[in-house]
C-alpha positions as CSV (number, residue, x, y, z in Angstrom):
1,X,15.3,-14.1,4.5
2,X,15.4,-13.3,0.4
3,X,17.2,-10.3,-0.3
4,X,14.3,-8.2,-1.4
5,X,12.1,-9.2,1.6
6,X,14.9,-8.7,3.9
7,X,15.1,-5.1,2.2
8,X,11.7,-4.3,2.1
9,X,11.6,-5.0,6.2
10,X,14.5,-2.8,6.8
11,X,12.9,-0.1,4.9
12,X,9.8,-0.1,6.8
13,X,11.6,-0.5,10.1
14,X,13.3,2.5,9.3
15,X,10.7,4.7,8.2
16,X,8.8,4.3,11.5
17,X,11.6,4.2,13.8
18,X,11.1,6.8,17.0
19,X,7.7,7.2,16.1
20,X,5.4,7.6,18.9
21,X,1.9,5.5,18.5
22,X,-0.1,9.3,18.5
23,X,2.6,10.1,15.7
24,X,2.0,7.1,13.8
25,X,-2.0,7.6,14.4
26,X,-1.1,11.3,12.8
27,X,-2.3,12.2,8.9
28,X,-3.7,14.6,7.0
29,X,-7.2,15.0,6.0
30,X,-8.3,12.1,4.1
31,X,-5.4,10.1,3.7
32,X,-4.0,7.5,5.6
33,X,-2.1,7.8,8.7
34,X,1.3,5.7,9.1
35,X,-0.8,2.9,11.2
36,X,-2.8,2.4,8.2
37,X,-0.5,2.4,5.7
38,X,1.6,-0.7,7.9
39,X,-2.2,-2.3,8.6
40,X,-2.6,-1.9,4.6
41,X,1.0,-4.0,4.4
42,X,0.5,-6.0,6.9
43,X,-3.1,-7.4,5.2
44,X,-1.0,-7.9,1.9
45,X,1.4,-10.2,3.7
46,X,-0.9,-12.1,5.6
47,X,-2.9,-12.3,2.1
48,X,-0.2,-13.5,-0.1
49,X,0.6,-16.0,2.8
50,X,-2.8,-17.2,3.0
51,X,-2.7,-17.5,-0.8
52,X,0.3,-19.7,-1.0
53,X,-0.8,-22.0,1.7
54,X,-4.2,-22.4,-0.3
55,X,-1.7,-23.8,-3.5
56,X,0.1,-25.9,-0.9
57,X,-3.0,-27.4,0.5
58,X,-4.3,-27.6,-3.4
59,X,-1.2,-29.8,-4.1
60,X,-0.4,-27.8,-7.5
61,X,-0.6,-24.3,-8.9
62,X,-3.1,-23.5,-10.9
63,X,-2.2,-23.1,-14.3
64,X,-2.3,-19.5,-15.2
65,X,-1.2,-17.5,-18.3
66,X,-0.3,-13.4,-18.0
67,X,-2.0,-11.6,-20.5
68,X,0.3,-9.4,-22.5
69,X,-1.0,-6.8,-20.5
70,X,-0.1,-8.1,-17.1
71,X,3.2,-9.0,-18.9
72,X,3.9,-5.1,-18.7
73,X,2.2,-4.2,-15.8
74,X,4.7,-6.8,-14.5
75,X,8.0,-5.1,-16.2
76,X,6.8,-2.2,-15.4
77,X,6.3,-2.7,-11.6
78,X,9.1,-5.4,-10.8
79,X,11.5,-4.1,-14.2
80,X,11.4,-0.9,-13.8
81,X,10.7,-0.6,-10.2
82,X,7.8,1.6,-10.6
83,X,4.3,1.6,-8.7
84,X,1.4,3.8,-10.6
85,X,0.2,6.2,-8.3
86,X,-4.0,6.6,-8.0
87,X,-4.6,3.0,-7.9
88,X,-7.3,2.0,-4.9
89,X,-6.4,-0.4,-2.6
90,X,-8.2,-3.8,-3.3
91,X,-10.6,-3.9,0.0
92,X,-9.1,-7.1,1.1
93,X,-6.1,-5.0,1.8
94,X,-7.6,-2.2,3.1
95,X,-7.3,-1.0,6.4
96,X,-9.8,-2.6,9.1
97,X,-8.7,-1.3,12.3
98,X,-6.7,-3.6,13.7
99,X,-4.7,-2.7,17.0
100,X,-1.9,-0.5,16.1
101,X,0.7,-2.5,18.7
102,X,-0.4,-5.7,16.9
103,X,0.5,-4.3,13.1
104,X,3.4,-2.2,14.4
105,X,4.8,-5.4,16.5
106,X,3.6,-8.2,13.9
107,X,4.2,-6.8,10.0
108,X,8.0,-8.6,10.5
109,X,6.6,-11.7,11.2
110,X,4.7,-11.7,8.7
111,X,7.1,-11.0,6.1
112,X,9.3,-13.7,7.6
113,X,6.2,-15.9,7.6
114,X,5.3,-14.9,3.4
115,X,9.0,-15.9,2.9
116,X,8.9,-19.0,4.2
117,X,5.5,-20.3,2.3
118,X,7.0,-19.0,-0.9
119,X,10.3,-21.1,-0.6
120,X,8.1,-23.5,0.4
121,X,6.0,-23.8,-2.9
122,X,9.0,-23.2,-4.5
123,X,10.7,-25.9,-3.6
124,X,7.6,-27.9,-4.0
125,X,6.6,-27.0,-7.5
126,X,9.7,-25.4,-9.1
127,X,11.5,-21.3,-9.2
128,X,10.2,-20.8,-12.7
129,X,6.4,-21.4,-12.2
130,X,3.9,-19.0,-11.6
131,X,2.5,-19.8,-8.5
132,X,-0.3,-17.4,-7.6
133,X,-2.3,-14.7,-8.9
134,X,-1.8,-11.3,-8.3
135,X,-5.0,-9.1,-8.6
136,X,-3.8,-6.8,-10.7
137,X,-0.8,-7.8,-12.3
138,X,-1.9,-11.7,-13.0
139,X,0.1,-14.9,-12.0
140,X,2.9,-14.5,-10.9
141,X,6.5,-16.6,-9.8
142,X,7.5,-16.7,-6.0
143,X,10.9,-14.1,-7.1
144,X,8.4,-11.9,-8.9
145,X,5.9,-11.9,-5.5
146,X,8.8,-11.2,-3.4
147,X,9.9,-8.2,-6.2
148,X,6.7,-7.0,-6.2
149,X,6.2,-6.7,-2.1
150,X,9.7,-4.7,-2.1
151,X,8.7,-2.4,-4.8
152,X,5.0,-2.1,-3.2
153,X,6.3,-1.8,0.4
154,X,8.9,1.1,-1.0
155,X,6.3,3.0,-2.5
156,X,4.7,3.4,0.8
157,X,7.9,3.7,2.7
158,X,7.8,7.5,0.8
159,X,4.7,8.0,2.4
160,X,5.8,6.9,5.7
161,X,8.6,9.2,5.8
162,X,6.5,12.3,4.7
163,X,4.1,11.2,7.3
164,X,7.1,11.2,9.9
165,X,8.7,14.4,8.0
166,X,5.5,16.3,8.9
167,X,4.4,15.1,12.3
168,X,8.1,15.9,13.3
169,X,8.1,19.2,11.8
170,X,4.4,20.0,12.5
171,X,3.6,23.1,15.5
172,X,2.6,21.1,18.9
173,X,-1.2,21.2,19.3
174,X,-2.5,22.9,22.3
175,X,-3.8,20.7,24.5
């Protein structure tokens, strides 16, 4: 597995380690719970995988050229490892209520599947080719996609750790 995606997988595994299902479902008012954050990430991995599968089926990546603004955004996210806060998740990546067990047990496999299809596209079309369009950052190479998912996942890892700390230090609720 690519080193960026392996680091992502390890970070997410560690962030939710020792959390019960009830703890994964706890959340502050009007914020996502850990399960919803995991589902959001799961949906981004499955969405990226589907996008790359479509590129393979089409037989060629689309001809894409990033704008100056997109080049700047790619530099900020992938170069400086900074994901600006406050941006709302696109509808296709918002939690939809997938079963917790499915998301918890399969997110690692979805990362691995994504890595395989990105590598397939790179082998077929080249590592320097912009293979797929990101909804905000624009066209990215396979390696840029992997780096984006790492930065995005580490952004959410911080949220998972905050939720874990909050749930482990919160006073017990009366039954």
